[in-house]
C-alpha positions in Angstrom: 123.6 148.8 72.7 120.0 149.0 73.5 117.5 147.4 71.1 113.8 147.4 70.6 111.1 145.4 68.8 108.5 148.1 68.9 108.3 151.9 69.2 105.5 154.4 69.3 106.5 158.0 68.5 104.8 161.4 68.5 106.3 164.1 66.4 105.5 167.5 65.0 103.2 167.2 61.9 106.0 168.7 59.8 108.0 165.5 60.2 105.8 163.8 57.5 104.7 164.6 54.0 101.7 162.7 52.7 102.2 161.6 49.1 99.0 159.4 48.6 96.0 160.2 50.8 94.1 157.3 49.2 96.2 154.9 51.3 94.8 156.5 54.5 91.5 156.4 56.2 90.2 160.0 56.4 88.5 161.4 59.5 86.0 164.2 58.8 84.4 166.4 61.4 82.0 169.3 60.6 82.9 169.0 56.9 86.7 169.3 57.4 89.5 166.9 57.4 90.8 166.4 61.0 93.0 163.3 60.7 94.4 160.6 58.4 95.2 157.1 59.6 97.1 154.2 58.0 97.2 150.8 59.7 98.5 147.4 58.7 99.6 144.3 60.5 101.1 142.3 57.6 103.9 141.9 56.7 104.7 144.1 59.7 102.9 146.3 62.2 102.7 149.9 61.0 100.4 152.6 62.2 100.6 156.3 61.1 98.1 158.9 62.3 98.3 162.4 61.1 96.3 164.6 63.5 95.6 168.1 62.0 93.9 169.3 65.2 96.9 168.5 67.4 99.4 169.3 64.6 101.2 166.0 65.3 102.0 162.7 63.7 101.9 159.4 65.6 104.0 156.6 64.2 104.1 153.0 65.6 106.1 150.2 64.1 107.8 146.9 65.0 111.2 145.5 64.1 109.9 143.5 61.1 110.0 146.8 59.2 113.7 146.0 58.9 112.9 143.0 56.6 116.0 140.9 56.1 117.7 142.9 58.9 115.0 142.0 61.5 117.4 140.0 63.7 119.3 143.2 64.3 116.2 144.8 65.9 115.5 148.5 66.1 118.5 150.5 67.4 120.6 153.6 66.8 122.3 151.6 63.9 119.1 150.6 62.2 116.6 153.4 62.9 117.3 155.1 59.5 116.6 151.8 57.7 113.3 151.6 59.5 112.2 155.0 58.2 113.7 154.4 54.8 111.7 151.2 54.4 108.5 153.0 55.4 109.2 155.7 52.9 109.9 153.1 50.2 106.2 152.1 50.5 105.5 155.2 48.5 102.5 156.8 50.3 104.4 159.1 52.7 107.8 160.6 53.3 109.1 160.7 56.9 111.8 163.3 57.7 114.3 161.2 59.5 116.1 164.1 61.2 112.9 165.6 62.4 111.8 162.2 63.8 114.9 162.0 65.9 113.3 164.7 68.1 110.0 162.8 68.3 108.8 161.7 71.8 108.9 157.9 72.5 105.6 157.3 74.2 105.8 153.4 74.2 108.6 151.0 73.7 109.3 147.3 73.8 112.9 146.9 74.9 114.1 143.6 73.5 117.1 141.4 74.0 117.8 138.1 72.2 119.8 135.5 74.2 121.3 132.6 72.2 122.7 129.4 73.5 120.4 128.8 76.5 117.3 126.5 76.1 114.2 128.6 76.6 112.5 125.9 78.6 115.4 125.8 81.1 115.5 129.6 81.2 111.8 130.0 82.0 111.9 127.3 84.6 114.8 128.9 86.3 113.3 132.4 86.3 109.8 131.2 87.3 111.2 129.4 90.3 113.5 132.1 91.5 111.1 135.1 91.9 112.2 137.2 94.9 108.7 138.1 96.0 105.6 136.5 94.6 103.4 139.1 96.3 105.2 141.9 94.4 105.7 140.1 91.1 103.2 137.8 89.4 104.3 135.1 87.0 102.2 133.4 84.3 103.2 130.4 82.2 101.4 130.7 78.9 100.2 127.6 77.2 102.7 128.2 74.3 105.6 128.1 76.7 106.0 131.8 77.2 106.8 133.1 80.7 105.3 136.5 81.7 106.6 138.3 84.8 104.8 141.5 85.8 104.8 143.9 88.7 101.7 143.4 90.8 100.3 146.9 90.7 97.1 148.5 89.4 98.6 151.7 88.0 99.4 151.5 84.3 102.2 154.0 84.8 104.1 151.7 87.2 103.1 148.3 85.8 106.1 146.7 84.0 105.8 143.4 82.2 108.6 141.2 80.8 107.9 138.2 78.5 110.4 135.5 77.7 109.8 133.1 74.8 111.3 130.9 72.2 111.8 133.2 69.2 112.3 130.4 66.7 109.0 128.8 67.6 107.2 132.2 67.4 108.7 132.8 63.9 107.5 129.3 62.8 103.9 130.2 63.4 101.7 130.3 60.3 101.3 134.1 60.5 105.1 134.6 60.2 106.0 132.0 57.7 105.6 134.2 54.7 107.7 136.9 56.2 110.4 134.3 57.0 110.4 133.0 53.5 110.4 136.3 51.7 113.4 137.6 53.7 115.2 134.2 54.0 115.2 134.1 57.8 114.6 130.4 58.1 117.4 129.8 60.7 118.0 133.3 61.9 116.4 132.7 65.3 117.5 129.1 66.1 118.2 128.5 69.8 117.2 132.1 70.6 115.3 133.2 73.8 113.7 136.6 73.5 113.3 139.0 76.4 110.8 141.8 75.9 110.2 144.5 78.5 107.0 146.5 77.8 107.3 150.2 78.6 103.8 151.6 78.2 104.1 155.3 79.2 106.6 158.2 78.8 107.3 158.0 82.5 108.2 154.3 82.2 110.5 154.9 79.3 112.4 157.7 81.1 112.6 155.6 84.3 113.8 152.4 82.6 116.3 154.2 80.4 117.5 156.7 83.0 116.6 159.7 80.9 115.2 163.2 81.6 113.3 163.4 78.3 111.7 161.1 75.8 113.4 162.2 72.5 114.1 159.3 70.2 117.8 160.2 69.7 118.3 160.0 73.5 116.3 156.8 73.8 118.4 155.1 71.1 121.7 156.1 72.7 120.8 155.3 76.3 123.4 153.2 78.0 121.0 151.6 80.4 120.3 147.9 80.6 116.6 147.9 81.6 116.1 144.1 81.0 119.1 143.2 83.2 118.0 145.7 85.9 114.4 144.2 85.8 115.8 140.7 86.2 118.1 141.8 89.1 115.1 143.3 90.9 112.8 140.3 90.3 115.0 137.3 90.5 116.5 135.9 93.7 119.5 133.8 92.6 119.9 130.4 94.2 122.5 130.4 96.9 125.0 127.6 97.1 123.4 124.4 98.3 123.1 124.5 102.1 123.1 121.1 103.9 119.8 120.4 105.6 119.2 118.0 108.4 117.4 114.8 107.5 114.2 115.9 109.4 114.3 119.4 107.9 114.9 118.0 104.4 112.0 115.7 104.8 109.6 118.4 106.0 110.9 120.8 103.3 110.2 118.2 100.6 106.7 117.5 102.0 105.8 121.2 101.8 107.1 121.4 98.2 105.2 118.3 97.2 102.0 119.7 98.9 102.4 122.9 96.9 103.1 121.1 93.6 106.8 122.2 93.7 105.6 125.8 93.0 107.4 128.3 95.1 104.7 130.9 94.6 102.3 128.5 96.3 104.8 127.8 99.0 105.2 131.5 99.8 101.5 132.0 99.9 101.2 129.1 102.4 104.0 130.5 104.5 102.3 133.9 104.6 99.2 132.2 106.0 101.2 130.5 108.7 103.4 133.4 109.7 101.2 136.3 110.8 104.0 138.4 112.3 104.5 141.5 110.1 108.2 141.5 110.9 108.7 138.0 109.5 111.7 137.9 107.1 110.1 135.8 104.3 113.3 135.8 102.3 114.8 133.7 105.2 111.7 131.6 105.5 111.8 130.7 101.8 115.5 130.0 101.7 115.2 126.2 102.5 112.6 125.8 99.8 114.7 127.7 97.2 117.7 125.6 98.2 115.8 122.4 97.9 114.4 123.4 94.5 118.0 124.3 93.5 119.2 120.9 94.5 116.4 119.0 92.9 116.9 120.9 89.6 120.5 119.6 89.7 121.7 122.7 87.8 125.2 121.8 86.6 126.0 125.4 85.8 126.7 127.2 89.1 127.2 130.5 87.2 123.9 130.3 85.4 122.6 133.6 86.9 125.8 135.5 86.4 126.2 134.3 82.8 122.6 135.3 82.1 123.1 138.8 83.5 126.2 139.3 81.3 124.2 138.3 78.2 121.4 140.8 79.1 123.8 143.8 79.4 
């Protein structure tokens, strides 16, 4: 089942009743009310904008709206709880049935993987990028790994982040939330994958849909995170014996490039000017050497990971 940690929805204005306007910031133009906006970040992200000119309501929220059920994330099974918890705040009433026809304009597809050390996971993924020219990786100071498509267009730019969810929930900004809902050990040994879909087109493409209606998004059978990993990652092949001279030269190149395959590929592209060069083949000895040096005892690591991302 597909799960999310953030959704942004656009629905007909009739999908919401305002019970307490004082909780909203009112926008006035030419002496008339044109919009109402509610925004909070604590204890969870919630934004509601009622646009009287466009006759629509925009609702954005994250998985923390689920409270004690946050580990379940946003899904077809929990979406009603999300809206019920918003309604329980007392300042508006969201029509759940009407919202099921809302358009999903942004979404963070999310998958929690347990039982694999995040550090090992990010090192593996960061060192097995299939094409460093097409995909850019960034290791954030906090240990997060970001992989994004190297394009300018926002419509086609996809970004995936992998991080230690337990460490993230242990930050000062989250401690109160964790204590209130007794989630102290809910994310132990959990690596979180988040794929940011920032347009309606990206949502449809990633979820294999023809429209953006919430009810169809929640019931999609696609596995967008797995598909992204399969496109981006080049799994290590079985170790291939290298001649002593070739092994020595391969190690020298890796050392000169700080054991960073992205730097190695950049160097190879400088040396190989022929447009027809098969860089996958050129990079194979360096991937193999990195694989051997990592001494990965689990030969099925990639396959097991894909199964967990389904």
